[in-house]
TORVOTOR-497400 format. One record per residue: residue number from 1; residue in three letters; x, y, z of N, C-alpha, C in turn. Coordinates in Angstrom, 1 decimal. Example, Ala and Ser with C-alpha at 12.3 -4.5 7.8 and 13.67 -1.06 7.14 Angstrom:
<rs>
R,tikol,voti,n_x,n_y,n_z,ca_x,ca_y,ca_z,c_x,c_y,c_z
R,1,ALA,13.2,-5.7,7.8,12.3,-4.5,7.8,13.2,-3.3,7.8
R,2,SER,12.8,-2.2,7.1,13.7,-1.1,7.1,12.9,0.0,7.9
</rs>
This chain:
<rs>
R,tikol,voti,n_x,n_y,n_z,ca_x,ca_y,ca_z,c_x,c_y,c_z
R,1,MET,-63.2,106.0,69.8,-63.5,104.7,69.3,-64.8,104.2,69.6
R,2,ALA,-65.3,104.5,70.9,-66.6,104.0,71.4,-67.7,104.7,70.6
R,3,ALA,-67.5,106.0,70.3,-68.5,106.7,69.5,-68.6,106.1,68.1
R,4,VAL,-67.4,105.8,67.5,-67.4,105.2,66.2,-68.2,103.8,66.2
R,5,GLY,-67.9,103.0,67.2,-68.5,101.7,67.3,-70.1,101.8,67.4
R,6,ARG,-70.6,102.9,68.0,-72.1,103.0,68.1,-72.7,103.7,66.9
R,7,THR,-71.9,104.2,66.0,-72.4,104.8,64.8,-73.1,103.8,63.9
R,8,GLU,-74.3,104.2,63.4,-74.9,103.3,62.4,-74.2,103.2,61.1
R,9,PRO,-74.1,102.1,60.4,-73.5,102.0,59.1,-74.2,102.8,58.1
R,10,LEU,-73.5,103.5,57.2,-74.1,104.3,56.1,-74.9,103.4,55.2
R,11,ARG,-74.4,102.2,54.9,-75.1,101.3,54.0,-74.9,99.9,54.3
R,12,GLU,-75.9,99.1,54.2,-75.7,97.6,54.5,-75.2,96.9,53.3
R,13,PRO,-74.2,96.1,53.4,-73.7,95.4,52.2,-74.7,94.4,51.7
R,14,CYS,-74.7,94.2,50.4,-75.6,93.2,49.7,-75.2,91.8,50.0
R,15,THR,-76.1,90.9,50.0,-75.8,89.5,50.1,-75.0,89.0,48.9
R,16,TYR,-74.0,88.3,49.1,-73.2,87.7,48.0,-74.0,86.7,47.2
R,17,GLN,-73.9,86.9,45.9,-74.6,85.9,45.0,-73.6,85.4,44.0
R,18,ARG,-73.5,84.1,43.9,-72.4,83.4,43.1,-72.6,83.8,41.6
R,19,ARG,-73.8,84.1,41.1,-73.9,84.4,39.7,-73.2,85.6,39.2
R,20,PHE,-72.9,86.5,40.2,-72.2,87.8,39.9,-70.7,87.6,40.0
R,21,ARG,-70.2,86.4,40.3,-68.8,86.2,40.5,-68.0,86.4,39.1
R,22,VAL,-66.8,87.0,39.2,-66.0,87.3,38.1,-64.7,86.5,38.2
R,23,ASP,-64.4,85.6,37.3,-63.1,84.9,37.3,-62.1,85.7,36.5
R,24,VAL,-60.9,85.9,37.1,-59.9,86.7,36.5,-58.9,85.7,35.8
R,25,ASN,-58.8,85.9,34.5,-57.9,85.1,33.6,-56.8,85.9,33.1
R,26,ILE,-55.6,85.8,33.7,-54.5,86.6,33.3,-53.8,85.9,32.1
R,27,LYS,-53.6,84.6,32.2,-52.8,83.8,31.2,-53.7,83.0,30.3
R,28,LYS,-55.0,83.2,30.4,-55.9,82.4,29.5,-56.9,83.3,28.9
R,29,SER,-57.2,83.1,27.6,-58.1,83.9,26.9,-59.5,83.8,27.5
R,30,LEU,-60.3,84.9,27.5,-61.6,84.9,28.1,-62.6,84.2,27.1
R,31,GLN,-62.3,84.4,25.8,-63.2,83.8,24.8,-62.6,82.4,24.4
R,32,PRO,-63.4,81.3,24.5,-62.9,80.0,24.1,-62.5,80.0,22.6
R,33,ILE,-61.3,79.4,22.4,-60.8,79.3,21.0,-60.3,77.9,20.7
R,34,GLN,-60.4,77.5,19.5,-59.9,76.2,19.1,-58.7,76.4,18.3
R,35,LEU,-57.6,75.7,18.7,-56.3,75.8,18.0,-56.1,74.5,17.1
R,36,SER,-55.4,74.7,16.0,-55.0,73.6,15.2,-53.8,72.9,15.8
R,37,SER,-53.5,71.7,15.3,-52.4,70.9,15.9,-51.1,71.7,15.7
R,38,GLU,-51.0,72.4,14.6,-49.8,73.2,14.3,-49.7,74.3,15.3
R,39,GLN,-50.8,75.0,15.6,-50.8,76.1,16.5,-50.4,75.6,17.9
R,40,VAL,-51.0,74.5,18.3,-50.7,73.9,19.6,-49.2,73.6,19.7
R,41,ALA,-48.6,73.1,18.6,-47.1,72.8,18.6,-46.3,74.0,18.8
R,42,VAL,-46.7,75.1,18.2,-46.0,76.4,18.3,-46.1,76.9,19.7
R,43,GLU,-47.3,76.9,20.3,-47.4,77.4,21.7,-46.6,76.6,22.7
R,44,ILE,-46.7,75.3,22.5,-46.0,74.4,23.5,-44.5,74.6,23.3
R,45,TRP,-44.0,74.7,22.1,-42.6,74.9,21.8,-42.1,76.2,22.5
R,46,SER,-42.9,77.3,22.4,-42.6,78.5,23.0,-42.5,78.4,24.5
R,47,LEU,-43.5,77.7,25.1,-43.5,77.5,26.6,-42.3,76.6,27.0
R,48,CYS,-41.9,75.6,26.2,-40.8,74.8,26.5,-39.5,75.6,26.6
R,49,PHE,-39.4,76.6,25.6,-38.3,77.5,25.6,-38.2,78.3,26.9
R,50,GLN,-39.3,78.8,27.3,-39.4,79.6,28.5,-39.1,78.8,29.8
R,51,LEU,-39.7,77.6,29.8,-39.5,76.8,31.0,-38.0,76.3,31.1
R,52,ASP,-37.4,76.0,29.9,-36.0,75.6,29.9,-35.1,76.7,30.4
R,53,LEU,-35.4,78.0,30.0,-34.6,79.1,30.5,-34.7,79.3,32.0
R,54,LEU,-36.0,79.1,32.5,-36.2,79.2,33.9,-35.4,78.1,34.7
R,55,ILE,-35.4,76.9,34.2,-34.7,75.8,34.8,-33.2,76.1,34.8
R,56,ARG,-32.7,76.6,33.7,-31.3,76.8,33.6,-30.9,77.9,34.6
R,57,ALA,-31.7,78.9,34.8,-31.4,80.0,35.8,-31.4,79.5,37.2
R,58,GLU,-32.4,78.6,37.5,-32.5,78.0,38.8,-31.3,77.1,39.1
R,59,VAL,-30.9,76.3,38.1,-29.7,75.4,38.2,-28.4,76.3,38.5
R,60,HIS,-28.3,77.4,37.8,-27.2,78.3,38.1,-27.2,78.8,39.5
R,61,GLN,-28.4,79.1,40.0,-28.4,79.6,41.4,-28.1,78.5,42.4
R,62,LEU,-28.5,77.3,42.1,-28.1,76.1,43.0,-26.6,75.9,43.0
R,63,GLN,-26.0,76.0,41.8,-24.6,75.8,41.7,-23.8,76.9,42.4
R,64,GLU,-24.3,78.1,42.4,-23.7,79.2,43.1,-23.8,79.0,44.6
R,65,GLN,-24.9,78.4,45.1,-25.0,78.1,46.5,-24.0,77.0,46.9
R,66,LEU,-23.8,76.0,46.0,-22.8,75.0,46.3,-21.4,75.6,46.3
R,67,ARG,-21.1,76.5,45.4,-19.7,77.1,45.4,-19.5,77.9,46.7
R,68,GLU,-20.6,78.4,47.3,-20.4,79.2,48.5,-20.6,78.3,49.8
R,69,ASP,-20.4,76.9,49.5,-20.5,75.9,50.6,-21.9,76.0,51.4
R,70,LYS,-22.9,76.3,50.6,-24.3,76.3,51.2,-25.1,75.2,50.7
R,71,SER,-26.0,74.7,51.4,-26.9,73.6,51.0,-27.8,74.2,49.9
R,72,PRO,-27.8,73.6,48.7,-28.7,74.1,47.7,-30.2,73.9,48.0
R,73,ILE,-30.9,75.0,47.9,-32.3,75.0,48.2,-33.1,75.7,47.0
R,74,GLU,-34.0,74.9,46.5,-34.8,75.5,45.4,-35.7,76.6,45.8
R,75,SER,-35.8,77.6,45.0,-36.6,78.8,45.4,-38.1,78.4,45.2
R,76,GLU,-38.9,78.9,46.1,-40.3,78.7,46.0,-40.9,79.3,44.8
R,77,SER,-40.4,80.5,44.4,-40.9,81.1,43.2,-40.6,80.3,41.9
R,78,PHE,-39.5,79.6,41.9,-39.2,78.8,40.7,-40.2,77.7,40.6
R,79,HIS,-40.5,77.0,41.8,-41.4,75.9,41.7,-42.8,76.3,41.3
R,80,ILE,-43.2,77.5,41.8,-44.6,78.0,41.4,-44.6,78.3,39.9
R,81,ARG,-43.6,79.0,39.4,-43.6,79.3,38.0,-43.4,78.1,37.1
R,82,GLY,-42.6,77.1,37.6,-42.4,75.9,36.8,-43.6,75.1,36.6
R,83,VAL,-44.4,74.9,37.8,-45.6,74.2,37.7,-46.6,74.9,36.8
R,84,ASP,-46.6,76.2,36.9,-47.5,77.0,36.1,-47.3,76.8,34.6
R,85,TYR,-46.0,76.8,34.2,-45.7,76.5,32.8,-46.2,75.1,32.4
R,86,VAL,-46.0,74.1,33.2,-46.4,72.7,32.9,-47.9,72.7,32.7
R,87,GLU,-48.7,73.4,33.6,-50.1,73.4,33.5,-50.6,74.1,32.3
R,88,ARG,-49.9,75.2,31.9,-50.3,75.8,30.7,-50.0,75.0,29.4
R,89,ILE,-49.0,74.2,29.4,-48.7,73.3,28.3,-49.8,72.2,28.3
R,90,LYS,-50.2,71.7,29.4,-51.3,70.7,29.5,-52.6,71.3,28.9
R,91,GLN,-52.8,72.6,29.2,-54.1,73.2,28.7,-54.1,73.2,27.2
R,92,TYR,-52.9,73.5,26.6,-52.9,73.5,25.1,-53.1,72.1,24.5
R,93,LEU,-52.7,71.1,25.3,-52.9,69.7,24.8,-54.4,69.4,24.6
R,94,GLU,-55.2,70.1,25.4,-56.7,69.8,25.4,-57.3,70.3,24.1
R,95,HIS,-56.5,71.0,23.3,-57.0,71.4,21.9,-56.8,70.3,20.9
R,96,LEU,-56.1,69.3,21.2,-55.8,68.3,20.3,-57.0,67.3,20.2
R,97,PRO,-57.1,66.6,19.1,-58.2,65.6,18.9,-58.1,64.5,20.0
R,98,ASP,-59.2,63.9,20.3,-59.2,62.8,21.2,-58.6,61.6,20.5
R,99,PRO,-57.9,60.7,21.3,-57.6,60.8,22.7,-56.4,61.8,22.9
R,100,VAL,-56.6,62.7,23.9,-55.6,63.7,24.2,-54.3,63.0,24.7
R,101,PRO,-53.2,63.2,24.1,-52.0,62.5,24.6,-51.5,63.0,26.0
R,102,GLN,-50.8,62.1,26.7,-50.1,62.6,27.9,-49.0,63.5,27.5
R,103,LEU,-48.6,64.4,28.4,-47.6,65.4,28.1,-46.3,64.7,27.8
R,104,GLU,-45.9,63.7,28.6,-44.6,63.0,28.3,-44.6,62.4,26.9
R,105,ASP,-45.7,61.8,26.6,-45.8,61.1,25.2,-45.8,62.2,24.1
R,106,TYR,-46.4,63.3,24.3,-46.4,64.4,23.3,-45.0,64.9,23.1
R,107,LEU,-44.3,65.1,24.2,-42.9,65.7,24.1,-42.0,64.7,23.3
R,108,ASP,-42.2,63.4,23.6,-41.4,62.4,22.8,-41.8,62.3,21.3
R,109,SER,-43.1,62.4,21.0,-43.5,62.2,19.7,-43.2,63.4,18.8
R,110,GLN,-43.1,64.6,19.4,-42.7,65.8,18.7,-41.2,66.1,18.7
R,111,GLY,-40.4,65.3,19.4,-39.0,65.6,19.4,-38.6,66.6,20.4
R,112,LEU,-39.6,67.1,21.2,-39.2,68.1,22.2,-38.4,67.6,23.4
R,113,SER,-38.5,66.3,23.7,-37.7,65.7,24.7,-36.3,65.7,24.4
R,114,THR,-36.0,65.7,23.1,-34.6,65.8,22.6,-34.1,67.2,22.7
R,115,LEU,-34.9,68.2,22.2,-34.6,69.6,22.2,-34.5,70.2,23.7
R,116,PHE,-35.4,69.7,24.5,-35.5,70.3,25.9,-35.5,69.1,26.9
R,117,PRO,-34.3,68.4,27.1,-34.3,67.3,28.1,-34.5,67.8,29.5
R,118,ARG,-34.1,69.0,29.8,-34.4,69.6,31.2,-35.9,69.7,31.5
R,119,VAL,-36.6,70.1,30.4,-38.1,70.2,30.6,-38.7,68.9,30.8
R,120,GLU,-38.3,67.9,30.1,-38.8,66.5,30.2,-38.6,66.0,31.6
R,121,ILE,-37.4,66.2,32.2,-37.1,65.8,33.5,-37.9,66.5,34.6
R,122,PHE,-38.1,67.8,34.3,-38.9,68.6,35.3,-40.4,68.1,35.2
R,123,VAL,-40.9,67.8,34.0,-42.3,67.4,33.9,-42.5,66.0,34.7
R,124,ILE,-41.5,65.2,34.6,-41.6,63.8,35.2,-41.3,63.9,36.8
R,125,HIS,-40.2,64.6,37.1,-39.8,64.6,38.5,-40.0,65.9,39.3
R,126,GLY,-40.3,67.0,38.6,-40.6,68.3,39.2,-39.3,68.9,39.8
R,127,ARG,-38.2,68.6,39.3,-36.9,69.1,39.8,-36.1,69.8,38.7
R,128,PRO,-35.3,70.8,39.0,-34.4,71.4,38.1,-33.1,70.6,38.0
R,129,VAL,-32.8,70.1,36.9,-31.6,69.3,36.7,-30.7,69.8,35.6
R,130,ASP,-29.4,69.8,35.8,-28.5,70.2,34.7,-28.2,68.9,33.9
R,131,MET,-27.7,69.1,32.7,-27.4,67.9,31.9,-25.9,67.7,31.8
R,132,LEU,-25.4,66.4,31.7,-24.0,66.1,31.5,-23.6,66.6,30.2
R,133,GLU,-24.4,66.3,29.2,-24.1,66.7,27.8,-25.0,68.0,27.5
R,134,ARG,-24.3,68.9,26.8,-25.0,70.2,26.6,-26.2,70.0,25.6
R,135,PRO,-27.4,70.3,25.9,-28.5,70.1,25.0,-28.4,71.0,23.8
R,136,PRO,-29.0,70.5,22.7,-28.8,71.2,21.4,-29.3,72.6,21.3
R,137,MET,-30.3,72.9,22.2,-30.9,74.2,22.1,-30.2,75.3,23.0
R,138,ASP,-29.2,74.9,23.7,-28.6,75.8,24.7,-28.0,77.1,24.0
R,139,ASP,-27.5,76.9,22.8,-26.8,78.0,22.1,-27.7,78.7,21.1
R,140,TYR,-29.0,78.3,21.0,-29.9,78.9,20.0,-30.0,80.4,20.1
R,141,PHE,-30.4,80.9,21.3,-30.6,82.3,21.5,-29.3,83.1,21.3
R,142,SER,-28.2,82.6,21.9,-27.0,83.4,21.8,-26.5,83.5,20.3
R,143,HIS,-26.7,82.4,19.6,-26.3,82.4,18.2,-27.2,83.3,17.3
R,144,ILE,-28.5,83.2,17.5,-29.3,84.0,16.7,-29.2,85.5,17.1
R,145,GLY,-28.8,85.7,18.4,-28.6,87.1,18.9,-27.3,87.7,18.2
R,146,LYS,-26.3,86.8,18.0,-25.1,87.3,17.3,-25.4,87.6,15.8
R,147,LEU,-26.2,86.8,15.2,-26.6,87.1,13.8,-27.3,88.4,13.7
R,148,ASN,-28.2,88.6,14.6,-29.0,89.9,14.6,-28.1,91.0,14.9
R,149,GLN,-27.1,90.9,15.9,-26.2,91.9,16.2,-25.3,92.3,15.0
R,150,LEU,-24.9,91.3,14.3,-24.1,91.5,13.1,-24.8,92.3,12.0
R,151,LEU,-26.1,91.9,11.9,-26.9,92.6,10.9,-27.2,94.0,11.3
R,152,VAL,-27.6,94.3,12.5,-27.9,95.6,13.0,-26.7,96.5,13.0
R,153,LEU,-25.5,96.0,13.4,-24.3,96.9,13.4,-23.9,97.3,12.0
R,154,SER,-24.1,96.3,11.1,-23.7,96.6,9.7,-24.6,97.7,9.1
R,155,GLN,-25.9,97.6,9.4,-26.9,98.5,8.9,-26.7,99.9,9.5
R,156,GLN,-26.4,99.9,10.8,-26.1,101.2,11.5,-24.9,101.9,10.9
R,157,LEU,-23.8,101.1,10.7,-22.6,101.7,10.2,-22.8,102.2,8.8
R,158,GLU,-23.5,101.5,8.0,-23.8,101.9,6.6,-24.6,103.2,6.6
R,159,ASP,-25.5,103.3,7.5,-26.3,104.6,7.6,-25.5,105.7,8.1
R,160,ASP,-24.7,105.5,9.2,-23.9,106.6,9.8,-22.8,107.1,8.8
R,161,VAL,-22.2,106.3,8.1,-21.1,106.7,7.2,-21.6,107.6,6.1
R,162,GLN,-22.9,107.4,5.8,-23.5,108.2,4.7,-24.1,109.5,5.2
R,163,HIS,-24.7,109.5,6.4,-25.5,110.6,6.8,-25.0,111.5,8.0
R,164,LEU,-24.0,111.0,8.7,-23.5,111.8,9.8,-22.6,112.9,9.3
R,165,GLY,-22.6,114.0,10.0,-21.7,115.1,9.6,-20.3,114.9,10.2
R,166,SER,-20.1,113.9,11.0,-18.8,113.6,11.6,-18.6,112.1,11.6
R,167,HIS,-17.4,111.7,11.3,-17.1,110.2,11.3,-16.2,109.9,12.5
R,168,LYS,-16.4,110.7,13.5,-15.5,110.5,14.7,-15.5,109.1,15.3
R,169,TYR,-16.7,108.5,15.3,-16.8,107.2,16.0,-16.9,106.0,15.0
R,170,ILE,-16.7,106.2,13.7,-16.7,105.2,12.7,-15.7,104.1,13.0
R,171,ALA,-14.5,104.4,13.4,-13.5,103.4,13.7,-13.9,102.6,14.8
R,172,HIS,-14.5,103.2,15.8,-15.0,102.4,17.0,-16.1,101.4,16.6
R,173,GLN,-17.0,101.9,15.8,-18.1,101.1,15.3,-17.6,99.9,14.5
R,174,LEU,-16.5,100.2,13.7,-15.9,99.1,12.8,-15.2,98.1,13.7
R,175,SER,-14.6,98.5,14.8,-14.0,97.5,15.7,-15.0,96.7,16.4
R,176,VAL,-16.1,97.2,16.8,-17.2,96.4,17.4,-17.7,95.4,16.4
R,177,LEU,-17.9,95.8,15.2,-18.4,94.9,14.1,-17.4,93.8,13.9
R,178,TYR,-16.1,94.1,14.0,-15.0,93.1,13.8,-15.1,92.1,14.9
R,179,LYS,-15.4,92.5,16.2,-15.4,91.6,17.3,-16.6,90.6,17.1
R,180,VAL,-17.7,91.0,16.6,-18.8,90.1,16.3,-18.5,89.2,15.2
R,181,LEU,-17.8,89.7,14.2,-17.3,88.8,13.1,-16.4,87.7,13.6
R,182,ASN,-15.7,88.0,14.6,-14.8,87.0,15.2,-15.5,85.8,15.8
R,183,TYR,-16.8,86.0,16.2,-17.6,85.0,16.7,-17.9,83.9,15.7
R,184,PHE,-18.0,84.3,14.4,-18.2,83.4,13.3,-17.0,83.0,12.6
R,185,SER,-15.8,83.3,13.2,-14.6,82.9,12.5,-14.5,81.4,12.2
R,186,GLY,-14.2,81.1,11.0,-14.1,79.7,10.6,-15.5,79.1,10.2
R,187,SER,-16.6,79.8,10.4,-17.9,79.3,10.1,-18.3,79.6,8.6
R,188,SER,-17.8,80.8,8.2,-18.2,81.2,6.9,-17.0,81.8,6.1
R,189,VAL,-16.7,81.2,5.0,-15.5,81.7,4.2,-15.7,83.1,3.8
R,190,SER,-17.0,83.5,3.4,-17.3,84.9,3.0,-17.0,85.9,4.1
R,191,LEU,-17.5,85.5,5.3,-17.3,86.5,6.4,-15.8,86.5,6.8
R,192,ASP,-15.1,85.4,6.7,-13.7,85.4,7.0,-12.9,86.4,6.1
R,193,ILE,-13.3,86.4,4.8,-12.6,87.3,3.8,-12.9,88.7,4.2
R,194,LEU,-14.1,89.0,4.6,-14.5,90.4,5.0,-13.7,90.8,6.3
R,195,LYS,-13.5,89.8,7.2,-12.8,90.1,8.5,-11.4,90.5,8.2
R,196,LYS,-10.7,89.7,7.2,-9.4,90.0,6.9,-9.3,91.4,6.1
R,197,ASP,-10.3,91.7,5.4,-10.3,93.0,4.7,-10.3,94.2,5.8
R,198,ILE,-11.1,94.0,6.9,-11.0,95.0,7.9,-9.7,95.1,8.6
R,199,GLU,-9.0,93.9,8.8,-7.7,93.9,9.4,-6.7,94.7,8.5
R,200,ALA,-6.8,94.5,7.2,-5.9,95.2,6.3,-6.1,96.7,6.2
R,201,ASN,-7.3,97.2,6.5,-7.6,98.6,6.2,-7.8,99.4,7.5
R,202,PHE,-7.9,98.7,8.7,-8.4,99.4,9.9,-7.4,100.5,10.3
R,203,LYS,-6.1,100.2,10.4,-5.1,101.2,10.8,-5.1,102.4,10.0
R,204,ALA,-5.1,102.2,8.7,-5.1,103.4,7.8,-6.3,104.2,7.9
R,205,LEU,-7.5,103.5,8.0,-8.7,104.2,8.2,-8.8,105.1,9.4
R,206,LYS,-8.3,104.5,10.5,-8.3,105.2,11.8,-7.3,106.4,11.8
R,207,SER,-6.2,106.3,11.2,-5.3,107.4,11.1,-5.8,108.5,10.2
R,208,GLY,-6.7,108.1,9.2,-7.3,109.1,8.3,-8.3,109.9,9.0
R,209,LEU,-8.8,109.5,10.2,-9.7,110.3,11.0,-9.1,111.2,12.0
R,210,ALA,-7.8,111.2,12.1,-7.1,112.0,13.1,-7.1,113.5,12.6
R,211,VAL,-7.4,114.3,13.6,-7.4,115.8,13.3,-6.5,116.5,14.3
R,212,GLY,-5.9,117.6,13.9,-5.0,118.3,14.7,-5.6,118.9,16.0
R,213,GLU,-4.8,119.0,17.0,-5.3,119.6,18.3,-5.7,121.0,18.1
R,214,GLY,-6.8,121.4,18.7,-7.3,122.7,18.6,-8.2,123.0,17.4
R,215,THR,-8.2,122.1,16.5,-9.0,122.4,15.3,-10.5,122.1,15.6
R,216,GLU,-11.4,122.8,15.0,-12.8,122.6,15.1,-13.4,121.8,14.0
R,217,GLN,-12.6,121.4,13.1,-13.0,120.6,12.0,-13.4,119.2,12.4
R,218,GLU,-14.6,118.7,12.0,-15.0,117.4,12.3,-14.3,116.3,11.4
R,219,PRO,-13.9,115.2,12.0,-13.2,114.2,11.2,-14.1,113.6,10.2
R,220,LEU,-13.7,113.5,8.9,-14.5,112.9,7.9,-13.6,111.9,7.1
R,221,LEU,-14.2,110.8,6.7,-13.4,109.8,6.0,-13.2,110.2,4.5
R,222,PRO,-12.1,109.9,3.9,-12.0,110.1,2.5,-13.0,109.3,1.7
R,223,PHE,-13.3,109.7,0.5,-14.4,109.1,-0.3,-14.2,107.6,-0.5
R,224,HIS,-12.9,107.2,-0.8,-12.7,105.8,-1.1,-12.9,104.9,0.1
R,225,TYR,-12.7,105.5,1.4,-13.0,104.7,2.6,-14.5,104.6,2.8
R,226,VAL,-15.2,105.6,2.5,-16.7,105.6,2.6,-17.2,104.5,1.7
R,227,ASN,-16.8,104.5,0.5,-17.2,103.4,-0.5,-16.8,102.0,0.0
R,228,TRP,-15.6,101.9,0.6,-15.2,100.6,1.1,-16.1,100.1,2.2
R,229,ILE,-16.5,101.0,3.2,-17.3,100.6,4.2,-18.7,100.3,3.7
R,230,LEU,-19.2,101.0,2.7,-20.5,100.7,2.1,-20.5,99.3,1.5
R,231,CYS,-19.4,99.0,0.8,-19.3,97.6,0.2,-19.2,96.5,1.3
R,232,LEU,-18.5,96.8,2.3,-18.3,95.9,3.4,-19.6,95.6,4.1
R,233,THR,-20.3,96.7,4.6,-21.5,96.5,5.3,-22.6,95.9,4.5
R,234,ARG,-22.7,96.2,3.2,-23.8,95.7,2.3,-23.5,94.2,2.1
R,235,SER,-22.2,93.8,2.0,-21.9,92.4,1.8,-22.3,91.6,3.0
R,236,ILE,-22.0,92.1,4.2,-22.4,91.4,5.5,-23.9,91.3,5.5
R,237,THR,-24.6,92.4,5.2,-26.1,92.3,5.3,-26.6,91.3,4.4
R,238,THR,-26.1,91.2,3.2,-26.6,90.2,2.2,-26.3,88.8,2.7
R,239,ILE,-25.1,88.6,3.2,-24.7,87.2,3.7,-25.7,86.8,4.8
R,240,VAL,-25.8,87.6,5.8,-26.6,87.3,7.0,-28.1,87.1,6.6
R,241,SER,-28.6,88.0,5.7,-30.0,87.9,5.4,-30.4,86.7,4.6
R,242,THR,-29.5,86.1,3.9,-29.8,84.9,3.2,-29.7,83.6,4.0
R,243,LEU,-29.2,83.8,5.3,-29.1,82.7,6.3,-28.5,81.4,5.6
R,244,PRO,-27.3,81.5,5.2,-26.6,80.4,4.6,-26.4,79.2,5.6
R,245,GLU,-26.3,78.0,5.1,-26.2,76.8,6.0,-25.1,76.9,7.0
R,246,GLU,-24.0,77.5,6.6,-22.8,77.5,7.5,-23.0,78.4,8.7
R,247,LEU,-24.0,79.4,8.6,-24.3,80.3,9.7,-25.4,79.9,10.5
R,248,THR,-26.2,78.9,10.0,-27.4,78.4,10.8,-27.2,77.0,11.3
R,249,GLU,-26.0,76.5,11.3,-25.8,75.1,11.8,-26.2,75.0,13.2
R,250,GLU,-26.0,76.0,14.1,-26.4,76.0,15.5,-27.9,76.0,15.7
R,251,MET,-28.6,76.4,14.6,-30.1,76.5,14.8,-30.8,75.4,14.0
R,252,PHE,-30.0,74.4,13.5,-30.6,73.4,12.6,-31.7,72.6,13.2
R,253,LEU,-31.6,72.2,14.4,-32.6,71.4,15.1,-33.9,72.2,15.3
R,254,ALA,-33.7,73.5,15.7,-34.9,74.3,15.9,-35.6,74.6,14.6
R,255,MET,-34.8,74.9,13.5,-35.4,75.1,12.2,-36.1,73.9,11.6
R,256,SER,-35.5,72.7,11.9,-36.1,71.5,11.4,-37.4,71.2,12.1
R,257,PHE,-37.4,71.5,13.4,-38.7,71.3,14.1,-39.8,72.3,13.6
R,258,ALA,-39.4,73.5,13.4,-40.3,74.5,12.9,-40.9,74.2,11.5
R,259,MET,-40.1,73.6,10.7,-40.5,73.2,9.3,-41.4,71.9,9.3
R,260,ASN,-41.3,71.2,10.4,-42.1,69.9,10.5,-43.2,69.9,11.5
R,261,LEU,-43.7,71.1,11.9,-44.7,71.2,12.9,-46.0,70.6,12.3
R,262,ARG,-46.6,69.8,13.2,-47.8,69.1,12.8,-48.8,68.9,14.0
</rs>
């Protein structure tokens, strides 16, 4: 170690000069851009969605601590991320014409305080708070996820029944599709009719796929059941793709906001 200490450095470091400093921008564009009021609304809407989900996750953790008879303690990472979301929202407000509104005023004027009351409370008090009444946006993602699931399952079943060399798993796929249809039970007359159609045909379809033990023959549906599944899946795809009012009631507030962005 003494020998190393006496060794002359290979190179002397240069003197630091501020003009060569590099600022790292991970969440901010390097090139200045100007956004329209509508673009600002979209960006803030998206950040409110993300912050609301973060608050809900933190509230769930605090409730779990209470159930375990522990004193609820907010996580440091939640506070850091929450403050970061608020700062990013404020940065987008700077793109609006003067006078730039206060964040609380903007949330009220755009209706975001109604859609995301947890976000408004966090902006004002800096605390994650659950609501006594369920906010209107809580079911948005789960509902739109179910619509997407219904569409994807129908398209997959339609494709498989036409192109697979074996229909071994068609009955299982049909039962999964039926469970998703159950989520919309009572919401759509058209989907309720298709659900009852599955109930009427499922047992016979499943028995038609049975093959004897020891046989190497792959189970295939009779032609009339193939046609029935094609009619069923195409009907579901058409209904979901048109987004009828009875299936989008849970998303009404979000859709209204999107159509009135300004």
